[in-house]
ZAVO-247187 format. One line per field, with one value per residue (C-alpha): residue number from 1; residue in one letter; x, y, z. Coordinates in steps of 0.5 Angstrom, whole numbers, plus 2048, in hexadecimal, padded with zeros to 3 digits. Example, Ala and Ser with C-alpha at 12.3 -4.5 7.8 and 13.67 -1.06 7.14 Angstrom:
BEGIN
num: c(1 | 2) .
residuo: c(A | S) .
px: c(819 | 81B) .
py: c(7F7 | 7FE) .
pz: c(810 | 80E) .
REM end
This chain:
BEGIN
num: c(1 | 2 | 3 | 4 | 5 | 6 | 7 | 8 | 9 | 10 | 11 | 12 | 13 | 14 | 15 | 16 | 17 | 18 | 19 | 20 | 21 | 22 | 23 | 24 | 25 | 26 | 27 | 28 | 29 | 30 | 31 | 32 | 33 | 34 | 35 | 36 | 37 | 38 | 39 | 40 | 41 | 42 | 43 | 44 | 45 | 46 | 47 | 48 | 49 | 50 | 51 | 52 | 53 | 54 | 55 | 56 | 57 | 58 | 59 | 60 | 61 | 62 | 63 | 64 | 65 | 66 | 67 | 68 | 69 | 70 | 71 | 72 | 73 | 74 | 75 | 76 | 77 | 78 | 79 | 80 | 81 | 82 | 83 | 84 | 85 | 86 | 87 | 88 | 89 | 90 | 91 | 92 | 93 | 94 | 95 | 96 | 97 | 98 | 99 | 100 | 101 | 102 | 103 | 104 | 105 | 106 | 107 | 108 | 109 | 110 | 111 | 112 | 113 | 114 | 115 | 116 | 117 | 118 | 119 | 120 | 121 | 122 | 123 | 124 | 125 | 126 | 127 | 128 | 129 | 130 | 131 | 132 | 133 | 134 | 135 | 136 | 137 | 138 | 139 | 140 | 141 | 142 | 143 | 144 | 145 | 146 | 147 | 148 | 149 | 150 | 151 | 152 | 153 | 154 | 155 | 156 | 157 | 158 | 159 | 160 | 161 | 162 | 163 | 164 | 165 | 166 | 167 | 168 | 169 | 170 | 171 | 172 | 173 | 174 | 175 | 176 | 177 | 178 | 179 | 180 | 181 | 182 | 183 | 184 | 185 | 186 | 187 | 188 | 189 | 190 | 191 | 192 | 193 | 194 | 195 | 196 | 197 | 198 | 199 | 200 | 201 | 202 | 203 | 204 | 205 | 206 | 207 | 208 | 209 | 210 | 211 | 212 | 213 | 214 | 215 | 216 | 217 | 218 | 219 | 220 | 221 | 222 | 223 | 224 | 225 | 226 | 227 | 228 | 229 | 230 | 231 | 232 | 233 | 234 | 235 | 236 | 237 | 238 | 239 | 240 | 241 | 242 | 243 | 244 | 245 | 246 | 247 | 248 | 249 | 250 | 251 | 252 | 253 | 254 | 255 | 256 | 257 | 258 | 259 | 260 | 261 | 262 | 263 | 264 | 265 | 266 | 267 | 268 | 269 | 270 | 271 | 272 | 273 | 274 | 275 | 276 | 277 | 278 | 279 | 280 | 281 | 282 | 283 | 284 | 285 | 286 | 287 | 288 | 289 | 290 | 291 | 292 | 293 | 294 | 295 | 296 | 297 | 298 | 299 | 300 | 301 | 302 | 303 | 304 | 305 | 306 | 307 | 308 | 309 | 310 | 311 | 312 | 313 | 314 | 315 | 316 | 317 | 318 | 319 | 320 | 321 | 322 | 323 | 324 | 325 | 326 | 327 | 328 | 329 | 330 | 331 | 332 | 333 | 334 | 335 | 336 | 337 | 338 | 339 | 340 | 341 | 342 | 343 | 344 | 345 | 346 | 347 | 348 | 349 | 350 | 351 | 352 | 353 | 354 | 355 | 356 | 357 | 358 | 359 | 360 | 361 | 362 | 363 | 364 | 365 | 366 | 367 | 368 | 369 | 370 | 371 | 372 | 373 | 374 | 375 | 376 | 377 | 378 | 379 | 380 | 381 | 382 | 383 | 384 | 385 | 386 | 387 | 388 | 389 | 390 | 391 | 392 | 393 | 394 | 395 | 396 | 397 | 398 | 399 | 400 | 401 | 402 | 403 | 404 | 405 | 406 | 407 | 408 | 409) .
residuo: c(M | Y | C | L | E | R | R | P | V | H | Q | S | G | R | P | F | P | L | F | V | S | T | R | K | L | I | K | V | V | Q | A | T | A | I | P | I | S | P | S | L | L | D | N | D | I | K | K | S | N | M | C | K | T | Y | G | F | T | K | I | G | E | P | V | P | D | N | V | T | L | K | D | I | I | A | T | L | P | K | K | V | F | E | I | D | D | I | K | A | L | R | S | V | L | V | S | V | V | S | Y | A | L | G | I | L | M | I | A | K | A | P | W | Y | L | L | P | L | A | W | A | W | T | G | T | A | V | T | G | F | F | V | I | G | H | D | C | A | H | R | S | F | S | K | N | K | L | V | E | D | I | F | G | T | L | A | F | L | P | L | I | Y | P | Y | E | P | W | R | F | K | H | D | K | H | H | A | K | T | N | M | L | S | E | D | T | A | W | H | P | I | L | K | A | E | F | D | S | Y | P | S | L | R | K | A | I | I | F | G | Y | G | P | F | R | P | W | M | S | I | T | H | W | W | L | W | H | F | D | L | K | K | F | K | P | N | E | V | R | R | V | K | I | S | L | A | C | V | F | A | F | I | I | I | G | W | P | L | I | I | Y | K | A | G | I | T | G | W | I | K | L | W | L | M | P | W | L | V | Y | H | F | W | M | S | T | F | T | M | V | H | H | T | A | P | H | I | P | F | K | A | S | D | E | W | D | A | T | Q | A | Q | L | N | G | T | V | H | C | N | Y | P | R | W | I | E | I | L | C | H | D | I | N | V | H | I | P | H | H | I | S | P | R | I | P | S | Y | N | L | R | E | A | H | R | S | L | Q | Q | N | W | G | K | Y | L | N | E | A | N | W | S | W | R | L | M | K | T | I | M | T | T | C | H | V | Y | N | K | D | K | Y | Y | V | P | F | D | E | I | A | P | E | E | S | Q | P | V | T | F | L | R | K | A | M | P | D | C | A) .
px: c(800 | 802 | 800 | 801 | 807 | 806 | 80D | 810 | 812 | 818 | 817 | 81D | 81C | 815 | 811 | 80A | 809 | 808 | 805 | 809 | 80C | 812 | 814 | 819 | 815 | 80D | 809 | 805 | 801 | 805 | 803 | 809 | 809 | 80B | 80C | 807 | 808 | 803 | 803 | 802 | 7FA | 7FC | 7FF | 7FB | 801 | 801 | 7FA | 7F9 | 7FE | 7FB | 7F4 | 7F7 | 7FA | 7F4 | 7EF | 7EC | 7EA | 7EB | 7EE | 7EB | 7EF | 7EE | 7E8 | 7EA | 7E9 | 7E4 | 7DF | 7D9 | 7D4 | 7CF | 7D3 | 7D3 | 7CB | 7CA | 7CC | 7C8 | 7C1 | 7BB | 7B8 | 7BD | 7BA | 7B3 | 7AF | 7AB | 7A6 | 7A5 | 7AD | 7AE | 7A8 | 7AC | 7B2 | 7AE | 7AB | 7B2 | 7B4 | 7AE | 7AE | 7B5 | 7B5 | 7AF | 7B2 | 7B9 | 7B5 | 7B1 | 7B9 | 7BB | 7B5 | 7B6 | 7BD | 7C2 | 7C7 | 7CD | 7C9 | 7C7 | 7CD | 7CA | 7C3 | 7C6 | 7CA | 7C4 | 7BF | 7C4 | 7C6 | 7BE | 7BD | 7C2 | 7BD | 7B9 | 7BE | 7BF | 7B8 | 7B8 | 7BE | 7BA | 7B4 | 7B9 | 7BC | 7B5 | 7B6 | 7B1 | 7AA | 7A8 | 7A4 | 7A8 | 7A4 | 7A4 | 7AC | 7AC | 7A7 | 7AB | 7B2 | 7B0 | 7AC | 7B2 | 7B7 | 7B4 | 7B6 | 7BD | 7BB | 7BE | 7BB | 7B9 | 7B9 | 7C0 | 7C3 | 7C0 | 7C2 | 7CA | 7CA | 7C8 | 7CE | 7D2 | 7D0 | 7D1 | 7D8 | 7DB | 7E2 | 7E3 | 7E8 | 7E4 | 7DD | 7DB | 7D7 | 7D9 | 7DF | 7E5 | 7ED | 7EF | 7F3 | 7FA | 7F8 | 7F2 | 7F6 | 7FB | 7F7 | 7F3 | 7F9 | 7F4 | 7EF | 7F4 | 7F3 | 7EC | 7ED | 7F2 | 7ED | 7E7 | 7EA | 7EE | 7EA | 7E3 | 7E3 | 7DD | 7D9 | 7DB | 7D4 | 7D1 | 7D6 | 7D4 | 7CC | 7CD | 7D1 | 7CE | 7C6 | 7C4 | 7C7 | 7C2 | 7C8 | 7CB | 7C5 | 7C2 | 7BC | 7B8 | 7BA | 7B9 | 7B1 | 7B2 | 7B8 | 7B3 | 7AE | 7B3 | 7B6 | 7AF | 7AE | 7B4 | 7B3 | 7AC | 7AE | 7B3 | 7AE | 7A9 | 7AC | 7B2 | 7AE | 7A9 | 7AF | 7B2 | 7AA | 7AA | 7B1 | 7B5 | 7BB | 7BE | 7B9 | 7BB | 7C2 | 7C0 | 7BB | 7BD | 7C4 | 7C8 | 7C4 | 7C5 | 7CC | 7CD | 7C9 | 7CF | 7D4 | 7D1 | 7D0 | 7D7 | 7DA | 7D6 | 7D7 | 7DF | 7E0 | 7DC | 7E0 | 7E7 | 7ED | 7F4 | 7F4 | 7EE | 7F0 | 7EB | 7EC | 7EC | 7E6 | 7EB | 7ED | 7E7 | 7E4 | 7DD | 7DD | 7E3 | 7E1 | 7DA | 7DC | 7E4 | 7E3 | 7DE | 7DF | 7DA | 7DB | 7D8 | 7D5 | 7D2 | 7CC | 7C7 | 7CA | 7C9 | 7C2 | 7C0 | 7C3 | 7C0 | 7C7 | 7CA | 7D0 | 7CF | 7D1 | 7D4 | 7CE | 7CB | 7D0 | 7CF | 7C8 | 7C5 | 7BE | 7BF | 7BB | 7BE | 7BB | 7BE | 7C5 | 7C8 | 7C5 | 7C8 | 7CF | 7CF | 7CE | 7D4 | 7D8 | 7D7 | 7D8 | 7DD | 7DF | 7E7 | 7E5 | 7E2 | 7E5 | 7E2 | 7E3 | 7E1 | 7E0 | 7E5 | 7EA | 7EF | 7EB | 7E9 | 7F0 | 7F3 | 7EE | 7EE | 7F6 | 7F8 | 7F2 | 7F3 | 7F7 | 7F6 | 7FC | 7FC | 801 | 800 | 7F8 | 7F9 | 7FE | 7FD | 7FD | 803 | 807 | 805 | 805 | 807 | 808 | 800 | 7FD | 7FE | 7F6 | 7F8 | 7FE | 7FA | 7F5 | 7FB | 7FD | 7F6 | 7F2 | 7F2 | 7F5 | 7EF | 7ED) .
py: c(800 | 807 | 80E | 815 | 819 | 821 | 823 | 82A | 82A | 82F | 833 | 830 | 82A | 829 | 824 | 828 | 82F | 833 | 83A | 840 | 843 | 846 | 841 | 83C | 836 | 835 | 830 | 82C | 825 | 820 | 819 | 816 | 80E | 80C | 805 | 803 | 7FD | 7F8 | 7FB | 802 | 802 | 800 | 806 | 80C | 811 | 80F | 80E | 815 | 818 | 814 | 817 | 81E | 81C | 819 | 81E | 819 | 819 | 812 | 80C | 805 | 7FF | 7F8 | 7F4 | 7ED | 7E7 | 7E4 | 7EA | 7E9 | 7EE | 7EA | 7EB | 7F2 | 7F3 | 7EF | 7F5 | 7FA | 7FC | 7F9 | 7FF | 802 | 7FD | 7FF | 803 | 809 | 80B | 812 | 813 | 811 | 816 | 81B | 81A | 81B | 821 | 824 | 822 | 825 | 82B | 82D | 82C | 830 | 836 | 835 | 835 | 83C | 83F | 83D | 841 | 847 | 847 | 84D | 84A | 84A | 846 | 841 | 83C | 83C | 83A | 835 | 832 | 832 | 82F | 82A | 827 | 827 | 823 | 81E | 81D | 81A | 815 | 813 | 812 | 80D | 80A | 808 | 805 | 801 | 7FE | 7FD | 801 | 806 | 803 | 7FC | 7FC | 7FA | 7FE | 804 | 803 | 803 | 808 | 80D | 80B | 80C | 813 | 815 | 814 | 817 | 81E | 81B | 817 | 811 | 80B | 808 | 800 | 800 | 804 | 7FF | 7F9 | 7FB | 7FF | 7F8 | 7F6 | 7FB | 7F9 | 7F2 | 7F3 | 7FA | 7FB | 7F5 | 7F7 | 7F5 | 7F3 | 7FA | 7FE | 805 | 808 | 803 | 804 | 805 | 7FE | 7FF | 7FA | 7FF | 805 | 802 | 7FF | 806 | 80B | 80F | 80F | 811 | 818 | 817 | 812 | 817 | 81D | 818 | 816 | 81C | 823 | 820 | 81B | 81F | 81E | 817 | 814 | 817 | 812 | 80C | 80F | 80E | 808 | 804 | 805 | 805 | 7FF | 7F9 | 7F5 | 7F6 | 7F3 | 7EC | 7EA | 7E9 | 7F1 | 7F4 | 7F5 | 7F9 | 7FD | 7FE | 801 | 805 | 808 | 809 | 80E | 812 | 813 | 815 | 81A | 81D | 81D | 820 | 824 | 827 | 82A | 82D | 830 | 833 | 836 | 839 | 83C | 83B | 837 | 83C | 83A | 833 | 834 | 838 | 833 | 82C | 82C | 82F | 82C | 825 | 827 | 828 | 822 | 81E | 822 | 81F | 818 | 817 | 81B | 816 | 810 | 811 | 814 | 80E | 809 | 80C | 80E | 80C | 807 | 803 | 7FE | 7FB | 7F3 | 7EE | 7E9 | 7E4 | 7E8 | 7ED | 7EC | 7EF | 7F1 | 7F5 | 7F8 | 7FA | 7FC | 7FF | 800 | 805 | 80C | 810 | 817 | 81E | 823 | 82A | 828 | 82B | 827 | 821 | 823 | 824 | 81E | 819 | 817 | 813 | 815 | 811 | 80B | 805 | 803 | 803 | 7FE | 7FA | 7F9 | 7FD | 7FB | 801 | 807 | 80E | 811 | 80B | 80C | 810 | 80C | 806 | 809 | 80B | 804 | 802 | 807 | 804 | 7FD | 7FD | 804 | 802 | 800 | 806 | 80B | 812 | 819 | 81F | 822 | 827 | 829 | 825 | 81E | 820 | 822 | 81C | 817 | 81B | 81C | 815 | 80F | 80D | 807 | 801 | 7FE | 7F7 | 7FA | 801 | 801 | 807 | 80A | 812 | 812 | 817 | 811 | 80D | 812 | 819 | 81C | 81B | 81D | 824 | 824 | 821 | 825 | 82C | 828 | 828 | 82F | 832 | 82E | 831 | 82D | 82F | 829) .
pz: c(800 | 7FF | 801 | 7FF | 803 | 804 | 803 | 800 | 7F9 | 7F7 | 7F1 | 7ED | 7EA | 7ED | 7EA | 7EA | 7E8 | 7EE | 7EF | 7EE | 7F4 | 7F7 | 7FC | 7FA | 7FD | 7FC | 7FF | 7FB | 7FC | 7F7 | 7F5 | 7F8 | 7F9 | 800 | 802 | 807 | 80C | 80D | 815 | 812 | 813 | 81A | 81C | 81E | 81C | 815 | 814 | 817 | 812 | 80C | 80E | 80E | 807 | 804 | 807 | 80B | 813 | 814 | 810 | 813 | 814 | 810 | 812 | 815 | 810 | 815 | 815 | 810 | 80E | 812 | 818 | 817 | 815 | 81B | 81F | 81C | 81F | 81C | 81B | 816 | 812 | 812 | 80D | 80F | 80A | 80D | 80D | 806 | 804 | 808 | 803 | 7FD | 800 | 801 | 7FB | 7F7 | 7FB | 7FB | 7F3 | 7F2 | 7F6 | 7F2 | 7EB | 7EE | 7F0 | 7E9 | 7E6 | 7EA | 7EC | 7E8 | 7E4 | 7E9 | 7EE | 7E9 | 7EB | 7F2 | 7F0 | 7EC | 7F1 | 7F6 | 7F0 | 7EE | 7F5 | 7F6 | 7F0 | 7F3 | 7F8 | 7F3 | 7F1 | 7F8 | 7F9 | 7F2 | 7F5 | 7FC | 7F7 | 7F3 | 7FA | 7FC | 802 | 800 | 801 | 802 | 7FC | 7F6 | 7F1 | 7F5 | 7F5 | 7ED | 7EC | 7F1 | 7EE | 7E7 | 7E8 | 7ED | 7E7 | 7E2 | 7E3 | 7E2 | 7DC | 7E0 | 7DE | 7E4 | 7E3 | 7DF | 7E5 | 7EA | 7E7 | 7E6 | 7ED | 7F0 | 7ED | 7F0 | 7F7 | 7F6 | 7F3 | 7F7 | 7F6 | 7F1 | 7EC | 7E6 | 7E8 | 7EC | 7E7 | 7EB | 7EC | 7EB | 7E9 | 7E2 | 7E0 | 7DE | 7D7 | 7D6 | 7D6 | 7D2 | 7CD | 7CA | 7C9 | 7C5 | 7CB | 7D1 | 7D1 | 7D2 | 7D7 | 7DB | 7DA | 7DD | 7E3 | 7E4 | 7E3 | 7E0 | 7E5 | 7E9 | 7E3 | 7E1 | 7E3 | 7DC | 7D8 | 7DD | 7DD | 7D5 | 7D4 | 7D9 | 7D9 | 7D2 | 7CE | 7CF | 7CD | 7D4 | 7D8 | 7D9 | 7D4 | 7DB | 7DC | 7D5 | 7D6 | 7DC | 7D9 | 7D3 | 7D7 | 7DB | 7D5 | 7D2 | 7D8 | 7D7 | 7CF | 7D1 | 7D6 | 7D1 | 7CB | 7CF | 7D5 | 7D1 | 7CB | 7D1 | 7D4 | 7CE | 7CC | 7D3 | 7D4 | 7CD | 7CC | 7D2 | 7D6 | 7D6 | 7D7 | 7DD | 7E0 | 7DE | 7DB | 7E0 | 7E6 | 7E3 | 7E2 | 7EA | 7EB | 7E7 | 7EB | 7F2 | 7EE | 7EC | 7F3 | 7F8 | 7F4 | 7F3 | 7FA | 7FD | 7FA | 7F8 | 7FC | 7FC | 801 | 7FF | 7FA | 7F5 | 7F5 | 7EF | 7F0 | 7F3 | 7F9 | 7FA | 801 | 801 | 809 | 807 | 801 | 804 | 80B | 80A | 803 | 803 | 806 | 80A | 808 | 80C | 807 | 809 | 80C | 807 | 802 | 807 | 807 | 800 | 7FF | 804 | 807 | 801 | 804 | 80A | 806 | 80A | 80D | 806 | 803 | 80A | 808 | 802 | 805 | 80B | 808 | 808 | 80E | 812 | 80F | 815 | 81A | 817 | 816 | 81D | 81F | 81B | 81E | 825 | 823 | 81D | 81D | 81D | 816 | 812 | 80E | 80F | 80C | 80B | 804 | 802 | 7FC | 7FF | 7FF | 7F8 | 7F6 | 7F8 | 7F5 | 7EE | 7EE | 7F1 | 7F0 | 7E9 | 7E6 | 7EA | 7ED | 7F2 | 7F6 | 7F7 | 7F5 | 7F1 | 7EC | 7EA | 7E2 | 7E2 | 7E5 | 7DF | 7D9 | 7DC | 7D5 | 7D4 | 7DB | 7DB | 7DE | 7E4 | 7E5 | 7E4 | 7EA | 7EE | 7ED | 7ED | 7F2 | 7F9 | 7FF | 804 | 808) .
REM end
């Protein structure tokens, strides 16, 4: 295992561009590989240094081999699995009201306040996704038909097909942090990177500066191709796709008719891009860090991946409220049947019983910088190798991020 070292870098002979300064010594966060002994994670001082470097508040110990997911689930209070229709409908109300307020702000705000209105509205519509997410996991209602209807409707403003996403997302939970099988974020394989020289730049941009919007690529590649689904899934997939295309065919022209192309950009496209920012950010922060490995199927362990390979991240409270605590993600991977409104209580239980194995962070520039400039290409021993160690002449986007992104934790 390797970690990043924060160290001073002299201007002469420096490996990365630095901010212009009159001083001869400038401090930056540099992705320097430091071998980590097997006992490192038992060393509190070194773990504390890793936390500071990565932007984490806590780095968990590996889970013992004899611990199973059943053992962990058995320690959770029974009430965290209970579905409450009132709480579920309250989450719907929060999303509908906050989204309507956002649309009103966009319609009324002067141009210089539009970014704030878009940020609010895009975050609010992310709450719709979380509602559909609960429906897909059968943690929204005791009635499956109700869940399918609410899930489909919640995904429509995002033009996200509900059933295709549900099928692929189930695989993410079954294969979390499995190297090739996980359908969410995973490292680039060196062989793939070398096999497509014409696409290298696109891959570097995608895992570098464009990473907070790469869920758009995932949305397009994974959910609209019928060949990616089993024969018994295709009928439900077609229904979801028909709903999405109906929304596009009916909804978009209505918006354009009422508000013009500019209105469509302001009222739909910009909030949609904000939603994908959160979709990408939540997903990569939940499962990506220099010290969290992806494993080949023959080495993969479900308990290690779900408890110790998933990250709890704290965000500004208004974001957590609008997004229904999707950031409280470790209990969700212990059992997807826990409703979003019970995730915090479940997490407190995990902290009490399994706290030393948990990875926790606060959302910050340093955390994002670590992921976007370091966690790129798979390496069995180091876990991740940055692009600029493999293809330095093509990695200017990563070099730029190291220079431009703040290092605030």
